[in-house]
C-alpha positions as semicolon CSV with decimal commas, in nm:
position;residue;x (nm);y (nm);z (nm)
1;M;9,129;15,536;17,138
2;G;9,011;15,213;17,303
3;F;8,769;14,956;17,168
4;I;8,476;15,090;17,374
5;D;8,535;15,445;17,252
6;K;8,557;15,331;16,889
7;L;8,235;15,131;16,927
8;R;8,058;15,431;17,085
9;D;8,169;15,663;16,805
10;R;8,061;15,411;16,541
11;L;7,716;15,380;16,697
12;I;7,678;15,759;16,726
13;R;7,780;15,804;16,363
14;R;7,526;15,543;16,251
15;K;7,256;15,721;16,448
16;Y;7,333;16,051;16,276
17;E;7,335;15,880;15,937
18;R;6,986;15,740;16,010
19;I;6,861;16,086;16,110
20;L;7,005;16,241;15,793
21;R;6,847;15,972;15,573
22;Y;6,513;16,034;15,741
23;L;6,529;16,412;15,695
24;R;6,626;16,372;15,330
25;T;6,329;16,146;15,250
26;A;6,059;16,268;15,490
27;N;5,748;16,447;15,372
28;P;5,808;16,816;15,461
29;D;5,441;16,872;15,548
30;Q;5,442;16,573;15,783
31;L;5,749;16,708;15,962
32;V;5,567;17,037;16,025
33;A;5,244;16,858;16,128
34;E;5,435;16,651;16,383
35;G;5,586;16,971;16,521
36;E;5,235;17,115;16,561
37;R;5,120;16,802;16,747
38;R;5,416;16,831;16,981
39;A;5,344;17,202;17,038
40;L;4,998;17,117;17,171
41;K;5,143;16,853;17,405
42;A;5,413;17,093;17,526
43;F;5,153;17,361;17,603
44;H;4,933;17,130;17,809
45;R;5,237;16,990;17,991
46;A;5,357;17,341;18,083
47;A;5,008;17,455;18,183
48;A;4,976;17,162;18,421
49;T;5,325;17,155;18,572
50;V;5,478;17,506;18,568
51;P;5,336;17,725;18,851
52;A;5,415;18,063;18,691
53;Y;5,274;17,957;18,355
54;G;4,953;17,822;18,505
55;R;4,914;18,151;18,693
56;L;4,968;18,350;18,373
57;L;4,701;18,152;18,188
58;R;4,450;18,213;18,467
59;Q;4,529;18,586;18,463
60;R;4,474;18,593;18,087
61;G;4,152;18,392;18,112
62;V;4,281;18,098;17,908
63;A;4,145;17,755;18,001
64;P;4,398;17,490;17,887
65;S;4,112;17,250;17,810
66;S;3,990;17,490;17,538
67;V;4,316;17,453;17,342
68;R;4,256;17,141;17,131
69;T;4,388;17,227;16,785
70;I;4,684;17,415;16,649
71;E;4,441;17,691;16,549
72;D;4,331;17,714;16,915
73;F;4,698;17,730;17,011
74;R;4,767;18,020;16,774
75;N;4,449;18,211;16,864
76;K;4,422;18,155;17,241
77;V;4,764;18,084;17,393
78;P;4,923;18,414;17,503
79;I;5,248;18,533;17,353
80;V;5,510;18,607;17,618
81;D;5,851;18,773;17,626
82;K;6,140;18,808;17,866
83;E;5,965;19,090;18,056
84;T;5,651;18,879;18,100
85;I;5,840;18,573;18,215
86;F;6,158;18,673;18,393
87;V;6,096;19,006;18,567
88;D;5,831;18,920;18,828
89;N;5,864;18,541;18,860
90;E;6,099;18,342;19,078
91;L;6,305;18,097;18,875
92;R;6,170;17,799;19,068
93;D;5,813;17,895;18,967
94;L;5,919;17,888;18,601
95;C;6,045;17,531;18,640
96;V;5,844;17,213;18,598
97;G;5,706;17,120;18,939
98;G;5,804;17,453;19,090
99;T;6,131;17,312;19,219
100;L;6,502;17,349;19,150
101;D;6,593;17,014;19,305
102;D;6,738;16,851;18,992
103;V;6,892;17,163;18,837
104;A;7,262;17,119;18,764
105;L;7,337;17,444;18,581
106;F;7,204;17,799;18,559
107;Y;7,293;18,032;18,273
108;S;7,198;18,385;18,178
109;S;7,159;18,614;17,881
110;S;7,395;18,910;17,852
111;G;7,132;19,157;17,975
112;H;7,181;19,362;17,658
113;S;6,814;19,469;17,656
114;G;6,818;19,573;18,021
115;V;6,641;19,253;18,132
116;F;6,814;18,927;18,211
117;S;6,665;18,600;18,093
118;F;6,775;18,265;18,233
119;G;6,804;17,903;18,138
120;V;6,853;17,599;18,355
121;E;6,984;17,254;18,280
122;A;6,879;16,940;18,465
123;R;7,115;16,664;18,572
124;G;7,144;16,408;18,295
125;Q;7,027;16,651;18,026
126;A;7,372;16,704;17,877
127;R;7,346;16,391;17,661
128;Q;7,031;16,517;17,486
129;I;7,186;16,861;17,433
130;A;7,497;16,699;17,287
131;L;7,286;16,499;17,042
132;G;7,132;16,809;16,885
133;L;7,457;17,004;16,881
134;E;7,665;16,728;16,727
135;F;7,401;16,668;16,461
136;A;7,412;17,035;16,356
137;L;7,793;17,041;16,357
138;Q;7,824;16,714;16,166
139;D;7,595;16,840;15,892
140;I;7,822;17,132;15,798
141;F;8,162;17,070;15,959
142;H;8,180;16,685;15,957
143;V;8,307;16,682;16,313
144;L;8,252;16,307;16,352
145;D;8,468;16,226;16,051
146;R;8,768;16,446;16,132
147;R;8,963;16,489;16,453
148;T;8,817;16,821;16,571
149;L;8,893;17,066;16,849
150;L;8,595;17,290;16,923
151;V;8,722;17,615;17,075
152;N;8,434;17,755;17,276
153;C;8,506;18,126;17,307
154;L;8,147;18,224;17,378
155;P;8,119;18,470;17,669
156;M;7,932;18,431;17,998
157;S;8,070;18,078;18,052
158;V;7,825;17,932;17,800
159;R;7,892;17,558;17,807
160;V;7,910;17,339;17,499
161;H;7,815;16,972;17,550
162;T;7,951;16,704;17,320
163;R;8,018;16,332;17,345
164;T;8,268;16,279;17,065
165;I;8,437;16,616;17,004
166;S;8,723;16,759;17,208
167;V;8,637;17,101;17,352
168;A;8,853;17,386;17,478
169;E;8,649;17,611;17,710
170;T;8,845;17,936;17,672
171;S;8,568;18,198;17,702
172;V;8,709;18,535;17,585
173;R;9,074;18,481;17,680
174;L;9,275;18,563;17,370
175;D;9,607;18,448;17,514
176;V;9,468;18,106;17,605
177;I;9,317;18,062;17,258
178;W;9,636;18,149;17,070
179;T;9,854;17,933;17,294
180;L;9,624;17,632;17,260
181;V;9,616;17,654;16,882
182;K;9,995;17,677;16,861
183;K;10,038;17,382;17,099
184;L;9,775;17,160;16,932
185;R;9,811;17,255;16,566
186;N;9,956;16,912;16,479
187;D;9,718;16,709;16,696
188;F;9,385;16,793;16,530
189;E;9,270;16,782;16,169
190;Q;9,051;17,088;16,212
191;F;8,970;17,365;16,460
192;L;8,615;17,495;16,504
193;F;8,571;17,832;16,678
194;A;8,236;17,923;16,831
195;G;8,212;18,287;16,934
196;E;8,052;18,625;16,880
197;Q;8,155;18,807;16,567
198;L;8,355;19,101;16,705
199;F;8,552;18,868;16,928
200;L;8,627;18,626;16,645
201;K;8,746;18,921;16,436
202;K;8,991;19,009;16,712
203;V;9,097;18,644;16,760
204;F;9,193;18,601;16,396
205;E;9,336;18,949;16,328
206;E;9,556;18,972;16,633
207;G;9,629;18,600;16,635
208;A;9,802;18,636;16,299
209;E;10,008;18,921;16,448
210;Q;10,099;18,687;16,736
211;G;10,225;18,423;16,496
212;V;9,926;18,187;16,490
213;P;9,949;18,004;16,154
214;W;9,581;18,026;16,057
215;R;9,646;17,961;15,688
216;E;9,845;17,645;15,759
217;I;9,566;17,468;15,950
218;V;9,199;17,398;15,881
219;V;8,991;17,658;16,066
220;H;8,612;17,676;16,079
221;A;8,407;17,935;16,265
222;I;8,046;17,961;16,374
223;T;7,890;18,281;16,499
224;G;7,554;18,450;16,548
225;A;7,375;18,641;16,828
226;E;7,310;18,940;16,597
227;Y;7,298;19,023;16,226
228;V;7,606;18,877;16,058
229;A;7,700;19,061;15,739
230;E;7,784;18,846;15,438
231;N;8,081;19,075;15,383
232;Y;8,197;18,990;15,736
233;R;8,211;18,627;15,630
234;S;8,421;18,724;15,328
235;Y;8,655;18,928;15,549
236;L;8,713;18,641;15,794
237;A;8,773;18,408;15,499
238;S;9,046;18,645;15,377
239;L;9,218;18,626;15,717
240;L;9,200;18,247;15,735
241;G;9,273;18,164;15,373
242;I;8,931;18,004;15,321
243;D;8,816;17,918;14,969
244;F;8,435;17,899;14,956
245;D;8,459;17,634;14,683
246;R;8,658;17,406;14,916
247;P;8,454;17,372;15,237
248;E;8,680;17,094;15,363
249;R;8,945;17,367;15,405
250;G;8,725;17,592;15,614
251;V;8,365;17,710;15,656
252;I;8,229;18,015;15,836
253;G;7,873;17,939;15,946
254;V;7,594;18,141;16,104
255;N;7,373;18,005;16,381
256;F;7,067;18,148;16,557
257;G;7,013;18,066;16,923
258;L;6,917;18,228;17,253
259;S;7,060;18,138;17,591
260;E;6,716;18,103;17,752
261;L;6,594;17,873;17,473
262;S;6,867;17,680;17,299
263;L;7,213;17,740;17,159
264;S;7,081;17,644;16,817
265;I;6,728;17,703;16,690
266;L;6,804;17,775;16,325
267;S;7,132;17,703;16,149
268;E;7,296;17,735;15,810
269;N;7,424;17,454;15,595
270;L;7,649;17,463;15,290
271;Q;7,356;17,505;15,050
272;T;7,187;17,791;15,238
273;L;7,525;17,963;15,280
274;R;7,578;17,948;14,903
275;L;7,223;18,067;14,836
276;R;7,287;18,379;15,041
277;R;7,617;18,451;14,868
278;L;7,454;18,402;14,529
279;A;7,175;18,643;14,625
280;C;7,436;18,907;14,714
281;E;7,584;18,878;14,365
282;D;7,264;18,843;14,158
283;P;6,989;19,108;14,213
284;K;6,733;18,913;14,010
285;F;6,781;18,597;14,216
286;R;6,782;18,811;14,533
287;R;6,433;18,944;14,455
288;A;6,303;18,595;14,387
289;L;6,463;18,441;14,696
290;Y;6,354;18,706;14,946
291;G;6,029;18,799;14,774
292;R;6,108;19,171;14,788
293;E;6,354;19,437;14,680
294;T;6,636;19,450;14,932
295;T;6,994;19,573;14,945
296;I;7,059;19,348;15,246
297;C;7,073;18,969;15,213
298;P;6,968;18,816;15,545
299;S;7,079;18,470;15,654
300;I;6,888;18,168;15,525
301;M;6,865;17,887;15,778
302;Q;6,676;17,566;15,842
303;Y;6,521;17,434;16,161
304;Y;6,403;17,100;16,294
305;P;6,034;17,130;16,395
306;Y;6,042;16,852;16,658
307;P;6,231;17,034;16,937
308;T;6,101;17,383;16,848
309;Y;5,773;17,509;16,707
310;L;5,824;17,840;16,528
311;E;5,570;18,105;16,436
312;T;5,581;18,471;16,345
313;V;5,361;18,759;16,458
314;P;5,351;19,119;16,331
315;G;5,579;19,351;16,525
316;P;5,512;19,721;16,596
317;D;5,674;19,822;16,265
318;G;5,494;19,555;16,060
319;E;5,794;19,320;16,037
320;N;5,736;18,958;16,134
321;Q;5,881;18,873;16,476
322;L;5,986;18,520;16,571
323;V;5,784;18,333;16,834
324;V;5,932;18,008;16,969
325;S;5,780;17,722;17,167
326;M;6,016;17,469;17,321
327;L;5,883;17,113;17,287
328;N;6,131;16,884;17,460
329;P;5,956;16,724;17,761
330;S;6,282;16,713;17,958
331;L;6,323;17,092;17,967
332;R;6,309;17,244;18,313
333;I;6,182;17,585;18,185
334;P;5,952;17,506;17,891
335;L;5,888;17,845;17,731
336;I;5,571;17,853;17,517
337;R;5,505;18,118;17,248
338;Y;5,809;18,321;17,349
339;N;5,865;18,632;17,136
340;T;6,237;18,677;17,066
341;R;6,176;19,014;16,889
342;D;6,397;18,903;16,601
343;C;6,264;18,978;16,255
344;V;6,228;18,643;16,080
345;E;6,025;18,512;15,789
346;L;5,932;18,143;15,787
347;V;5,923;17,965;15,452
348;S;5,821;17,607;15,379
349;Y;6,069;17,367;15,225
350;G;5,854;17,330;14,913
351;T;5,818;17,704;14,857
352;L;6,186;17,788;14,881
353;A;6,294;17,480;14,685
354;K;6,058;17,584;14,404
355;V;6,214;17,932;14,388
356;V;6,567;17,792;14,380
357;R;6,485;17,535;14,112
358;A;6,305;17,794;13,898
359;A;6,622;18,005;13,903
360;G;6,823;17,711;13,770
361;H;7,007;17,628;14,093
362;E;6,879;17,277;14,168
363;H;7,216;17,183;14,321
364;L;7,165;17,446;14,594
365;V;6,840;17,296;14,727
366;P;6,934;17,162;15,073
367;P;6,901;16,783;15,095
368;S;6,724;16,789;15,435
369;R;6,354;16,866;15,381
370;L;6,328;17,102;15,674
371;P;6,148;17,437;15,681
372;F;6,344;17,761;15,648
373;G;6,382;18,081;15,843
374;I;6,506;18,401;15,679
375;V;6,670;18,590;15,966
376;W;6,685;18,968;15,931
377;G;6,797;19,047;16,286
378;K;6,654;19,310;16,520
379;R;6,605;19,568;16,239
380;Q;6,690;19,864;16,460
381;G;6,763;20,178;16,265
382;L;6,753;20,556;16,258
383;T;6,587;20,784;16,003
384;T;6,779;21,070;15,846
385;G;6,631;21,412;15,786
386;D;6,537;21,320;15,429
387;G;6,344;21,012;15,542
388;H;6,595;20,735;15,466
389;V;6,668;20,462;15,720
390;I;7,012;20,339;15,822
391;G;7,062;20,042;16,053
392;P;7,348;19,832;16,189
393;E;7,311;19,580;15,907
394;H;7,384;19,851;15,646
395;V;7,692;19,970;15,834
396;K;7,826;19,618;15,884
397;E;7,797;19,531;15,518
398;A;7,968;19,861;15,425
399;I;8,267;19,841;15,658
400;Y;8,344;19,477;15,573
401;D;8,307;19,538;15,200
402;D;8,654;19,692;15,204
403;F;8,906;19,465;15,377
404;G;9,144;19,756;15,442
405;V;8,868;19,945;15,624
406;A;8,763;19,633;15,815
407;G;9,120;19,571;15,928
408;A;9,157;19,925;16,058
409;L;8,836;19,921;16,268
410;T;8,734;19,721;16,574
411;G;8,392;19,663;16,419
412;N;8,233;19,853;16,707
413;F;8,036;20,159;16,599
414;R;7,745;20,376;16,707
415;L;7,460;20,534;16,513
416;E;7,312;20,837;16,688
417;Q;7,075;21,124;16,612
418;A;7,261;21,452;16,579
419;D;7,179;21,797;16,439
420;G;6,858;21,683;16,272
421;G;7,031;21,393;16,103
422;V;7,226;21,080;16,185
423;R;7,591;21,050;16,282
424;L;7,798;20,732;16,250
425;L;8,091;20,697;16,490
426;L;8,352;20,434;16,403
427;Q;8,607;20,299;16,651
428;M;8,960;20,251;16,518
429;R;9,171;19,957;16,629
430;K;9,451;20,027;16,875
431;G;9,736;20,207;16,705
432;K;9,533;20,292;16,394
433;P;9,492;20,668;16,340
434;P;9,165;20,808;16,201
435;A;9,175;20,904;15,835
436;D;8,945;21,108;15,611
437;K;9,005;20,854;15,335
438;L;8,858;20,577;15,552
439;C;8,542;20,779;15,620
440;K;8,504;20,856;15,250
441;T;8,539;20,488;15,166
442;V;8,273;20,391;15,423
443;A;8,039;20,660;15,286
444;Q;8,090;20,527;14,933
445;K;8,027;20,169;15,042
446;L;7,717;20,266;15,240
447;R;7,550;20,393;14,923
448;Q;7,532;20,033;14,799
449;F;7,308;19,941;15,093
450;T;7,110;20,252;15,193
451;Q;7,023;20,595;15,057
452;A;7,081;20,745;15,400
453;Q;7,390;20,965;15,417
454;P;7,502;21,001;15,778
455;A;7,784;21,220;15,895
456;I;8,075;20,980;15,952
457;Q;8,350;21,024;16,208
458;A;8,637;20,782;16,278
459;I;8,761;20,801;16,638
460;T;9,076;20,662;16,795
461;Y;9,039;20,350;17,005
462;E;9,111;20,539;17,327
463;Q;8,873;20,829;17,256
464;F;8,570;20,630;17,134
465;P;8,292;20,758;17,365
466;Y;8,094;20,435;17,397
467;G;8,331;20,212;17,588
468;L;8,708;20,214;17,573
469;E;8,751;19,843;17,629
470;H;8,503;19,595;17,481
471;D;8,480;19,313;17,736
472;F;8,290;19,089;17,490
473;E;8,057;18,978;17,771
474;R;7,778;19,197;17,631
475;K;7,652;19,256;17,281
476;S;7,742;19,589;17,127
477;R;7,483;19,865;17,126
478;Y;7,506;19,988;16,770
479;V;7,217;20,237;16,790
C-alpha cells in the first residue's frame, strides 16, 4: 500500500471515529428532530422536482405549501407503495428533473410480489453510498481495522460500493466463491459474506464438503431480505465454528434494506444481537423487551434518522407497517412515505435503554444513541382448523432448532391450505431421503413456537412440487 492510500485510509478512519463519537454523545431526541426537519425538506424537494410525484400530489389534492410541520407531513402527505409508484409511471418521471441523463446504474427488486420496483444510481453517487455502507460494516465487523474481503453473493447483480474494502462480486456462483476463498485464505484477515439466507446456508454447508476450511479462517456473514430466525444464526455459527462470546472470530449479522430504497435502512450491532439472543433464552426479559407475549423474537436494529425518516402505519391486520422517506438530496428517485409492508415497531433510544437497564443488562445498551426498529417481517401465515396461526417465522425457528434437521433440508418449504387444515411441505437436500423421524422432530420443535399443528411431509429434492432448482434470484414463497 502506497503513501497516498495509507493517508486516505487514515483520513477515512478518523472520519468514522468522529461520526461514532457524535452518535455516542448526541441527544437522541435531537437526532430524531433533525430527521423530521430533513423529511420536510425532502418532501418539498420531491414535490417540486419529480414529475410523477407532483402529479400524484395534484391527483390527491395535496398542496405542498400546506405541509409546514411534521404533523402536516404525517396527516397530509399520501402514503405510497410499489404499485402506486412503479406500475403506471415511466422511470424518467420518477427521477428528479424528469430525466435519466446522469443515471449510471439501474437495479431492480426480485419481483417476488409480482411487481418490480427499481432504483437508479447517479454518476458520482458511489462515494456517498460507500460512506454509509462502510460505517455500518465498521461498527460491527471492524472492516477498516482488519484486512477484509467482502464476498458479495447477493443476487440480481446488486453492487456493493466501498472505498477501502476489497470486494469479490460473485453473485450466486458457488464454484467461484469456494475457489476464491481457497486461493485467498492466507491473504486476508477476515472474510465477510453478504447474501440471502438460503444461499449462505448452501455456501457454507456444501463448501465444507468441497474442502473449504471455514473453521480455520475468520468468517463473518450478513443477511436479511426476509425474517431471519435466531436459530438460523446458531446453525450457521455451528458450521463456521463461531463463538458468540468472541466476535473477533466471527459474527453473523442481520440487515434490513430494499433495493429500491437502500441496501441498509436498519442494521444490527453486537449489543442488539445479544439482546435478541438473551430474549430467546429468558421469557421474562422477552416480554419486557418486546412489550408483549411472543414465542418469536424478532430482530432488534438501529437506524440513522438523517438519511431515512421512518414511521409506521396500521396494516390491514392491525400490525404496524414500516413507511420510509428517503432524505438524501442526491437521490435520483426520492421516495417519500413509501410503505414497505414489513411489520416493524419503532422504539426510541430512551425507551429501549430504560427497559434493558431495568432488567440489569446495562452492558447491552448500544453505545450509539440511535432509535430502534423491531423487525417482525411480513407476518404472512395460515390459520389451522382450530384457529391457530402458523407462519414462515415459526417454521424457520423450528427447523433450525435441530442442527441435524437443518442439515438435511434445503431450508425451502411451503405452507398450504389442505383438507380444512394446513400442510407443511419440506424440501430435502440432494441425496437426503425423507424420514418420519425428521417430520416428528419438526412437529415437536414447532410446538415451542406455535399451537398450530400442521400435517408435515418431507419430500425429496427432485420431487418437491414448488421448484426443483432454487436459482436464488428470487425470494422463496413460503406460503
